[in-house]
C-alpha positions in Angstrom: 281.6 -118.9 -51.2 279.5 -122.0 -50.4 280.9 -125.5 -51.2 279.5 -127.0 -54.4 276.8 -129.5 -54.1 277.8 -133.1 -54.8 277.8 -133.8 -58.5 277.6 -130.2 -59.4 280.1 -128.4 -61.6 282.9 -126.7 -59.8 282.9 -122.9 -59.7 285.0 -121.4 -62.5 288.7 -120.9 -61.5 288.7 -117.3 -62.7 285.8 -116.2 -60.6 286.6 -113.6 -58.0 285.9 -114.7 -54.4 287.0 -111.5 -52.7 284.0 -109.9 -50.9 282.9 -106.7 -52.6 281.1 -103.8 -51.0 277.3 -104.1 -51.1 276.6 -101.3 -53.5 273.1 -100.4 -54.6 273.6 -102.2 -57.9 274.7 -105.4 -56.1 271.7 -105.2 -53.7 269.5 -105.3 -56.8 271.6 -108.0 -58.4 272.9 -105.8 -61.2 276.7 -105.8 -60.4 277.8 -108.5 -62.7 281.5 -109.5 -63.1 282.9 -110.4 -66.5 283.4 -114.2 -66.6 287.0 -114.8 -67.8 287.5 -113.2 -71.1 283.8 -112.8 -71.6 283.8 -114.9 -74.7 284.2 -118.6 -73.7 283.1 -120.9 -70.9 285.9 -123.4 -70.1 285.0 -127.0 -69.7 283.8 -127.9 -66.2 282.9 -124.3 -65.3 279.7 -122.2 -65.4 278.9 -118.5 -65.8 277.4 -117.8 -62.3 274.3 -115.7 -61.6 276.5 -112.7 -60.6 278.7 -113.0 -63.8 278.1 -112.3 -67.4 279.7 -112.8 -70.8 280.2 -109.9 -73.2 277.0 -108.0 -73.9 276.5 -109.2 -77.5 276.7 -112.8 -76.2 274.5 -112.1 -73.2 271.9 -110.5 -75.5 272.0 -113.6 -77.7 271.5 -115.9 -74.8 268.7 -113.7 -73.5 267.0 -114.0 -76.9 267.2 -117.8 -76.5 265.4 -117.5 -73.2 262.6 -115.6 -74.9 262.2 -118.3 -77.5 262.3 -121.0 -74.8 259.5 -119.5 -72.8 257.5 -118.2 -75.8 255.4 -121.3 -76.8 254.2 -122.2 -73.3 253.7 -118.6 -72.1 251.5 -117.8 -75.1 249.4 -121.0 -75.0 247.8 -120.0 -71.6 246.3 -116.8 -72.9 245.3 -118.4 -76.1 243.4 -121.2 -74.3 241.9 -118.9 -71.6 241.0 -116.0 -74.0 243.2 -113.5 -72.3 245.1 -110.9 -74.5 248.5 -112.5 -75.4 250.3 -109.1 -75.4 249.1 -108.3 -71.9 250.3 -111.7 -70.6 253.7 -111.1 -72.2 253.9 -107.6 -70.7 253.3 -108.9 -67.2 255.6 -111.9 -67.6 258.4 -109.4 -68.4 257.5 -107.2 -65.4 257.2 -110.2 -63.2 260.6 -111.5 -64.3 262.2 -108.1 -63.4 260.5 -108.1 -60.0 261.7 -111.7 -59.4 265.3 -110.8 -60.2 265.2 -107.7 -58.0 263.5 -109.4 -55.0 266.0 -112.4 -55.1 268.9 -109.9 -55.4 270.0 -111.5 -58.7 270.8 -114.8 -57.0 268.2 -117.0 -58.7 268.2 -116.9 -62.5 264.6 -117.4 -63.7 262.0 -116.3 -66.2 258.4 -116.0 -64.9 256.1 -117.3 -67.7 252.4 -118.3 -67.7 251.4 -121.1 -65.3 249.3 -123.9 -66.7 248.0 -124.6 -63.3 245.7 -121.6 -63.7 244.0 -122.8 -66.8 241.3 -124.9 -65.2 240.3 -122.4 -62.5 240.4 -119.5 -65.0 238.1 -121.4 -67.4 235.6 -122.2 -64.5 235.7 -118.6 -63.2 235.3 -117.2 -66.8 232.1 -119.2 -67.2 230.5 -117.8 -64.1 231.9 -114.3 -63.6 233.7 -113.5 -66.8 237.3 -112.2 -67.3 237.1 -109.9 -64.3 236.2 -112.7 -61.9 239.0 -114.9 -63.3 241.5 -112.0 -62.8 240.3 -111.5 -59.2 241.0 -115.2 -58.5 244.5 -114.8 -59.9 245.1 -111.8 -57.6 243.9 -113.7 -54.6 246.1 -116.6 -55.5 249.1 -114.3 -55.9 248.5 -112.6 -52.5 248.2 -116.0 -50.8 251.4 -117.2 -52.5 253.2 -114.0 -51.3 252.2 -114.6 -47.7 253.4 -118.2 -47.9 256.7 -117.0 -49.2 256.9 -114.5 -46.4 256.4 -117.4 -43.9 258.9 -119.6 -45.6 261.5 -116.7 -45.5 261.2 -116.5 -41.7 260.3 -120.1 -40.7 261.8 -122.3 -43.4 260.4 -125.0 -45.6 260.0 -127.8 -43.0 256.3 -127.1 -42.4 255.7 -127.2 -46.2 257.4 -130.6 -46.5 255.3 -131.9 -43.7 252.1 -130.6 -45.2 252.9 -131.7 -48.7 255.2 -134.7 -48.9 255.9 -136.1 -52.4 252.7 -138.2 -52.5 250.6 -135.1 -51.9 252.5 -132.8 -54.3 252.6 -135.4 -57.0 248.9 -136.1 -56.7 247.9 -132.4 -56.9 250.1 -131.8 -59.9 248.8 -134.9 -61.7 245.1 -134.2 -61.1 245.6 -130.6 -62.4 246.9 -132.0 -65.7 244.4 -134.7 -66.2 241.5 -132.5 -65.2 242.2 -130.5 -68.3 241.9 -133.5 -70.7 238.3 -132.6 -71.9 239.4 -129.1 -72.9 242.2 -130.5 -75.0 239.8 -132.9 -76.7 237.2 -130.2 -77.4 239.8 -128.1 -79.3 241.3 -131.1 -81.0 238.0 -132.3 -82.5 237.3 -128.8 -84.0 240.1 -129.4 -86.5 241.4 -132.9 -86.1 243.7 -132.9 -89.2 245.5 -129.7 -88.1 245.6 -130.9 -84.5 247.1 -134.2 -85.6 249.8 -132.5 -87.6 250.6 -130.2 -84.6 250.8 -133.2 -82.3 252.9 -135.3 -84.7 255.4 -132.5 -85.2 255.9 -132.0 -81.5 256.5 -135.7 -81.1 258.9 -136.0 -84.0 260.9 -132.8 -83.1 261.3 -133.8 -79.5 263.1 -137.0 -80.4 264.7 -136.1 -83.7 266.7 -133.1 -82.7 269.2 -132.4 -79.9 270.0 -129.2 -78.0 267.8 -126.1 -78.1 265.7 -127.2 -81.1 264.6 -130.4 -79.3 263.7 -128.4 -76.3 261.5 -126.1 -78.4 259.4 -128.9 -79.8 256.1 -127.4 -78.7 256.9 -124.0 -80.3 258.0 -125.8 -83.5 254.8 -127.8 -83.4 252.7 -124.7 -83.1 254.4 -123.0 -86.0 254.0 -126.1 -88.3 250.4 -126.5 -87.1 249.7 -122.8 -87.8 251.1 -123.1 -91.3 248.9 -126.2 -91.9 245.9 -124.3 -90.6 246.7 -121.4 -93.1 246.9 -123.9 -95.9 243.5 -125.4 -94.9 241.9 -121.9 -94.6 241.4 -122.2 -90.8 243.1 -118.9 -89.9 241.2 -115.6 -89.7 243.6 -112.7 -90.6 241.1 -110.0 -90.1 242.1 -109.2 -86.4 245.7 -108.8 -87.5 244.8 -106.3 -90.2 242.5 -104.5 -87.8 245.3 -104.2 -85.2 247.6 -102.7 -87.8 245.0 -100.2 -89.0 244.0 -99.1 -85.5 247.3 -99.1 -83.7 250.1 -99.4 -86.2 253.3 -101.1 -85.2 253.4 -100.0 -81.6 250.7 -99.6 -79.0 249.7 -100.4 -75.4 248.6 -103.9 -74.3 244.9 -104.3 -73.4 244.5 -104.0 -69.6 241.5 -105.2 -67.6 240.5 -104.7 -64.0 239.8 -107.6 -61.7 236.6 -108.4 -59.8 236.7 -110.3 -56.5 234.3 -113.1 -55.5 234.9 -115.1 -52.4 233.2 -118.1 -54.0 236.3 -118.5 -56.3 238.7 -119.1 -53.4 238.1 -122.8 -53.6 239.1 -122.9 -57.3 242.3 -121.0 -57.0 243.7 -122.1 -53.6 245.0 -125.5 -55.0 247.1 -123.6 -57.6 249.1 -122.1 -54.7 250.4 -125.5 -53.7 251.5 -126.2 -57.2 253.3 -122.9 -57.5 255.1 -123.4 -54.2 256.3 -126.8 -55.4 257.5 -125.4 -58.7 259.4 -122.5 -57.1 261.1 -124.8 -54.6 262.0 -127.2 -57.4 263.4 -124.4 -59.5 265.5 -123.0 -56.7 266.8 -126.4 -55.8 267.7 -127.2 -59.4 269.6 -123.9 -59.9 271.4 -124.5 -56.6 272.5 -127.9 -57.7 273.8 -126.7 -61.1 275.7 -123.7 -59.7 276.9 -125.1 -56.5 275.3 -122.3 -54.4 273.2 -122.7 -51.3 270.1 -120.9 -52.3 267.9 -121.9 -49.3 268.2 -118.4 -47.7 266.4 -116.9 -50.7 263.8 -119.7 -51.1 261.1 -117.5 -49.4 262.1 -114.5 -51.5 261.5 -116.6 -54.7 258.0 -117.6 -53.6 257.2 -114.1 -52.5 258.4 -112.7 -55.9 256.2 -115.2 -57.8 253.3 -114.3 -55.6 253.8 -110.6 -56.2 254.2 -111.1 -60.0 251.0 -113.2 -60.1 249.0 -110.6 -58.1 250.3 -107.8 -60.4 249.4 -109.8 -63.5 245.9 -110.5 -62.3 245.4 -106.8 -61.4 245.9 -105.8 -65.1 244.7 -108.6 -67.3 247.6 -111.1 -67.4 247.9 -114.7 -66.5 249.4 -116.0 -63.3 253.1 -116.7 -63.4 255.6 -119.3 -62.4 259.2 -120.2 -62.8 260.0 -121.9 -66.1 261.6 -125.3 -66.5 262.0 -124.5 -70.2 264.6 -121.9 -69.3 266.5 -124.3 -67.0 267.0 -126.3 -70.2 268.7 -123.3 -71.9 270.9 -122.7 -68.9 271.9 -126.4 -68.8 272.8 -126.3 -72.5 274.8 -123.1 -72.4 276.3 -123.3 -68.9 275.3 -119.7 -68.5 273.3 -118.9 -65.3 273.8 -115.2 -65.5 270.8 -113.1 -64.4 272.0 -110.5 -67.0 270.6 -112.8 -69.7 267.2 -112.8 -67.9 267.1 -109.0 -67.8 267.6 -109.1 -71.5 264.8 -111.6 -71.9 262.4 -109.6 -69.8 263.2 -106.4 -71.7 262.7 -108.1 -75.1 259.3 -109.5 -73.8 258.3 -106.0 -72.8 259.2 -104.6 -76.2 257.2 -107.3 -78.0 254.2 -106.7 -75.8 254.0 -103.1 -77.2 253.4 -104.5 -80.7 249.6 -105.0 -81.1 250.1 -106.7 -84.5 252.4 -109.3 -82.9 249.8 -110.0 -80.2 247.0 -110.2 -82.8 249.0 -112.7 -84.8 249.6 -114.9 -81.8 245.8 -114.7 -80.9 245.0 -115.9 -84.4 246.3 -119.4 -83.7 243.3 -121.6 -84.4 241.6 -124.2 -82.2 243.1 -127.2 -83.9 246.7 -126.1 -83.2 245.8 -125.5 -79.6 244.2 -128.9 -79.3 247.2 -130.7 -80.7 249.6 -128.8 -78.4 247.3 -129.0 -75.4 247.1 -132.8 -75.7 250.8 -133.0 -75.1 251.1 -130.2 -72.5 248.2 -131.3 -70.3 249.4 -134.8 -70.4 252.9 -133.7 -69.5 251.5 -131.8 -66.4 249.8 -135.0 -65.3 252.9 -137.1 -65.9 255.0 -134.6 -64.0 253.0 -135.5 -60.9 253.6 -139.2 -61.5 257.3 -138.4 -62.0 257.3 -136.8 -58.5 256.0 -140.1 -57.2 258.6 -142.1 -59.0 261.6 -139.9 -58.2 260.7 -140.0 -54.5 259.9 -143.8 -54.5 256.4 -143.4 -53.2 255.2 -146.8 -52.0 251.7 -147.6 -53.2 251.6 -150.9 -51.3 251.0 -148.5 -48.4 247.2 -148.1 -48.1 247.5 -144.5 -47.0 249.3 -143.6 -50.2 247.2 -145.8 -52.5 243.8 -144.5 -51.1 244.9 -140.9 -51.1 246.0 -140.9 -54.8 243.1 -143.0 -55.9 240.4 -140.8 -54.4 242.0 -137.5 -55.4 242.6 -138.6 -59.0 239.0 -139.7 -59.7 237.7 -136.5 -58.2 240.0 -134.4 -60.3 239.6 -136.3 -63.6 235.8 -136.7 -63.3 235.6 -133.0 -62.3 233.4 -133.5 -59.2 231.7 -130.4 -57.8 230.4 -129.5 -54.4 228.5 -126.4 -53.2 229.0 -125.4 -49.6 228.6 -122.1 -47.7 228.0 -120.3 -51.0 231.3 -121.5 -52.4 231.6 -124.1 -55.2 234.5 -126.5 -55.1 235.3 -127.9 -58.5 237.4 -131.0 -59.5 240.9 -129.6 -58.8 239.8 -127.9 -55.6 238.0 -130.9 -54.3 240.8 -133.2 -55.4 243.4 -131.1 -53.6 241.2 -131.0 -50.4 240.7 -134.7 -50.6 244.4 -135.3 -51.0 245.3 -133.3 -47.9 242.3 -134.6 -45.8 242.6 -138.3 -46.7 246.4 -138.4 -46.4 246.8 -136.7 -43.1 243.6 -138.2 -41.7 244.5 -141.8 -42.6 248.1 -141.3 -41.6 247.1 -139.9 -38.2 244.7 -142.7 -37.5 247.3 -145.3 -38.6 249.9 -143.8 -36.3 247.4 -143.7 -33.4 246.4 -147.3 -33.9 249.8 -148.6 -34.9 248.4 -150.2 -38.0 250.2 -150.8 -41.3 250.6 -147.8 -43.5 251.2 -145.3 -40.7 254.7 -144.4 -41.8 255.5 -142.6 -45.1 257.5 -143.5 -47.1 257.9 -147.2 -46.6 260.9 -148.9 -48.3 259.8 -149.6 -51.8 259.2 -153.2 -53.1 262.1 -154.0 -55.4 261.0 -157.6 -56.0 262.0 -158.5 -59.6 259.0 -158.8 -62.0 258.8 -162.2 -63.7 260.0 -161.9 -67.3 256.6 -163.0 -68.7 255.0 -160.1 -67.0 257.3 -157.4 -68.5 256.5 -155.3 -71.6 258.6 -154.8 -74.7 260.6 -152.1 -73.0 261.5 -154.3 -70.0 
């Protein structure tokens, strides 16, 4: 068993360390051992991915994972116009594929990725749903190939191509590029949007534990009830779904169409998904004390396959979910058995047309309020990457790279070349890579300032009169 990472919880004392024969179940990550008595998790220990609690407890934790992913996973199809039930179906299938491909070593739920919203919206406007789905498939295939390369070569080349400055910039510009879409929905029903936004803010700071982590879902529920009271919800599709399909029925599937001109829109998403997968695997490794680097490529490959599969049938692109990491951190249960439960529950819900129609009835005001928070969070996550990695913006290479890319992304520049249109996010991503590596290469060649990244940050104290109320 690998040594625990510094600061991570020690493996439970009652875990079995004797090697066991690699049965078919274990190769698929299904051979879970019972953790202790199966009912409690002692202080300082965790339920590891290859362990489980009793099945009633495991089912309960799996249901928590469904609730944790629910709000964010459904917002993507609601915003993009994809069928919610179809997205839920492929998120469940994708999660099962992920667990099998990683041999049950990486606990994760694959929910809808917000990084796809902007390219989907652009593709829908030009080629309709089929074109958007084709772009998702192309992104998934490219992501799978990157994962294959990582599995055999390692992640060193990725870290050289995308240091923290580049990764943070791309994530930030994706979030801020979506700001106009959030405003458009918000202004359609400002009162409902404001109630939704206010509820999310209050719940996130007022409650602890799982409820605090589900602030977006709670906000959407409160906003929906507000919209019902204000007569903004159309219940006709729900009644129609019940009359035509009853309680159970198949999700709506849609075939993709492929247009090479969409490559420029969807390629940047791949970089974000790679960063999210690496971050997820590293987080789980730290919390469980396992060395998961050997399955890093598998995780990326699995997400790529799940994304391509979703695009081939009408679902949104997938990614590993930080929301579910929160559930694991709160429960200390990292068992992949709980994720199998979550995936199966998601699949069952996807076969309820009335449920999908009810989710699709969420009005624009609610979406606008939630999107104001979510899109801003995506942008701030990019800035968080800068802060955590102490990116030095006194370095002209770093400053120029971020400045140029952010303006291109936020202003949504477009450029037509060789029959392909590059929109704000695609141009911003290209600018990030070209400007950073170009400037850094020239600086290293000339020996000028800014050729080394990162430089030791400036920790000079800020004069008291220049500080804000928070210090």
